[in-house]
C-alpha positions, 0 to 999 in steps of 0.5 A, a space after each residue: 511518509 515524505 508527503 506527510 512530512 511535507 504537509 506538516 511542514 507547510 502547515 507549520 510554516 503557515 501558522 508561524 507566518 500568521 503569527 508574524 503577520 498578526 504581530 506586525 499588524 499590531 506594531 503597525 497600528 501602534 506606530 500609526 497612532 503614535 505618529 498622529 499624536 501632536 506634540 501636546 499629546 492631542 490627536 487631531 480628529 482627521 488623523 484619528 479618522 484616517 487611523 481608524 480607516 487604516 486600522 479597519 482596512 488592515 483588520 479586513 485584510 488580516 481576516 481574509 488572509 486568516 481565512 485563506 490559511 484555514 482553507 489551505 490547511 483543510 485542502 492540503 490533507 485532502 489533496 494529498 490523500 487523493 493523490 496518494 490513492 491515485 498512485 497506490 490504488 491497491 493495498 496488501 490484504 485487500 480483497 480483489 480479483 477473486 482472492 486477497 492481495 499479498 504482493 504489489 510490485 514497484 509500480 503499484 499497478 500489479 501484484 499477486 493474489 492468493 485464494 481465500 482458502 486451500 484447494 486441498 491436501 495431496 501429494 505433489 505428484 510426478 514423482 521421479 519426474 524431473 521438471 527442471 528449470 523451476 525458480 524460487 523468486 517472486 514472479 516465477 510461479 506461473 512459469 514454474 506451473 506451466 513447466 510442470 503441466 508440460 512435463 507431467 503426464 498425470 493431472 493428479 498433482 498440485 500444479 494441476 489442482 491450481 490450474 483447474 481452480 476457478 472462482 466467480 465474483 459477480 459476473 467475472 470468472 477468475 480461472 488463471 491460477 497457478 502454484 506459487 514459487 517458494 518465495 511467493 508462498 513465503 510472502 503470503 505468510 509474511 503478510 499474514 494473509 492467513 495464520 500459519 499452522 506450523 504442523 502443516 506444510 504447503 507445496 510450492 512449484 520450486 523443484 529441488 530434484 526429481 523426488 523433492 520440492 520446496 515447502 513452507 509452513 510459515 517458518 522462514 528461518 527453516 528451509 524445508 524440502 519434502 518428498 513429492 509422495 507426501 501429503 501437503 496443502 495447496 494454496 493457489 495464487 494468480 497475478 493481476 
């Protein structure tokens, strides 16, 4: 936004400057012509020739200056756009890395991607097993998933489904998916990556207790917890 404001200000300044120079050129021309008049109102031919010559030169300079202004106006937006694209190569909702970007960090070089479809619906698994140490915030889903895989003896759980998921795009296979933390899961809904069904809950990797996990259906105002034994949907994510 600041860059756009700067571009607008530069354009406005150039236009105003152009008007001022055109006005000055007219005034200068009039002054030169009046100065060359003799006392009786007659204008010597030599003076008229010089006046025409000076006027021609001035018009030429004004024409070149006007051309420079137009080129500047055309170049500024293009250069600003190219600079912006170089600094911010990724956008929310962009198809990339086997899924859809739903989060970009402050560097604009890294972020999170969610799968394009659900990986199924199932119980969370590992009921009565306390994982411990899981977090809620963005950027913790991978560590949560690793902790779950290390603690759960059974592979029939939501974290394992995400860990086993892979997708091939061209010649590249993306197989580093994990179960999102509750904040990562909610971020998917905030960015409208897919339309939430408020009757369907999605599992997160954020643990509440040995029998319950955080879930979300896209309603951010409602903090929801579900038993590990119930069936909820699973949407894997990965980092880039």
